[in-house]
N, C-alpha and C positions, 0 to 999 in steps of 0.2 A: 503494500499499500504506499503510495507516494505521500510524502509529508505535504501539508497544505501550503500554499502560497502566502505571501505577506505583502500587503499593499499598504505603504505609508503616505498619507497625503496632509499637507499643511492646511489648516482650516480656518486659521486666525493669527492675528499678530497682536500681542498686547503692550509690547514695548514701544518706546518712542522712537528708536533708531532702526534702520533696515539691518537685515542680517548680514554679517561680515561674509559669509559663505554666498550670499546672492540669492537665497532661497527666499520665494515669494508665495504669498497664500495661492493655493491652487496646484502648486508643485505635487507631483505623485512620483514615488519610487517604488520599484520592485525590490524588496529586501534581498533577494537572493542573487538578483544580477546586476543592480545598480546601487549596492550599499556603499560603495566608494565615491558615489557622488553626494551621499547624505553626510551633512556636517559630523564629524567625529564626536562632539560633544552631545549632539541630539541622539547619534546611534547608541553611545554608551548608556544614555536614559532609556532608550526604547528596548533595548535587548531583554532586559528581564520580564517586560510585558510580552514581548514576541515569543520568548521562550515558553511562558505560561499559556498563551493562546494556542500555539502551535502544537503542544502536547496535551491539550485537553482541559486545560483550566480555565477559570473564569475570574475575571477582574470584578471585585465588589463595585456595586453601583455604576456598572457599565453594562451596555447591551451584549448579549451572546456574541462572540466571535471578534469583538471591538475593544479597543482600549484607548483613551485620550492621554496626552501628555504634554508637557511644555519643555522647551529647551532649556538648559540652564543659564544661559545668557541673559541677565537680568535687563539689560539694555534694550533686547529684542523681544524676547518671551514669545517665540513662534509656538503655536499650538498645533500639535499633530495628531491625527487619528490613524490608528492601526487597524486593519481589517484582515482577518483570516478568511482566505478563499481556498475552499475545498476543491480539489483537483478531481 
C-alpha cells in the first residue's frame, strides 16, 4: 500500500513583512517532490504534523486528514494547511 501524498498550501499571512523565501498566499507544495522549495524553518515545523497525518493519526481540533500551522518567523507568520491525499 502506497503512503498518502502530502499537499502543503499557504492559506494566509499574519505578519507585517513578506516571506524571506518569497512564499505567498496560494503557493502549494507536494511534500515528497518539492520539499526543497519549502522554507526550511516551515518544513521543520510541518514535519511532526505530516508524520502524524501520514501514518493514521489525527490532530486535535483539526478536520480529518488536515492540519494548519504557522511558520516560526514572527515578522512573516505564513499560515500553512497540510492535506493528506490518499493515493
